[in-house]
C-alpha positions, 0 to 999 in steps of 0.5 A: 435880912435877906434880899427880895429882888435884884434889878439891873441899873443901866448907866447910859450916855443918852438915857432918853434915846435908850428908853426909846430904843427899849420901848421900840425893840423890847416893848418896854413900858416906862413907869416913871422918870426923874429929870435933873432940874439943873441940866435935864439929864435923866437922874433915874427912870424905871422901865418894865420889860415883861415881868421885870424892871430895869432902872436907867440913868444918864451918866453922873461921873461925879457920882461914879455912874459911868456908861460902857462907852466911857469905861470901854465896855461892860462885862455884864450881859442881860438875858431877855426871854422873848416869844420871837427871838428872830423878830426881836433881833431883827428889830434891834438891828433895825434900831441900831444894835449890832448883832454879835451872834445870830439866832440859833437853836441851842442844846439847852432848850432855847433859841438864842442870839446876842446883840450889843445895843447902841448904848454899849449893853449886851443882851442875850435874846432867848426864846424857850424851845423845849424844857430840858432837865439840867442833867440832859443839858450837861449830857448834850453839852458833853456830847457836843464837845 
């Protein structure tokens, strides 16, 4: 049976604070959350950012759900398409994110930046600037080398 979609599931120390960050910085809408009746942790929350959903939960080490803080980082990055790269990066930095790469125009037709949110997740912030065919992307990349 073929898959129908993939949804990032972020495990975070302090999921409630992260949800607030994603609402403030990325304009996320919280669809719902389930709160652990035993200790108040967020067991599952669903957010909508633009046309995409992400799931978020607090750490549950006994279940294997560990945050980047606990395991020393994450090799996974998220790509967020926006209409104002510079504005989103400024808002993220004001809200506690670390700017890893400042906004810059790229040869592949995007203005991009990279931030590390306060919860250990890397985000590519990307604003489309032009439509570039894959062959032209390759040509430009080779010309830059």
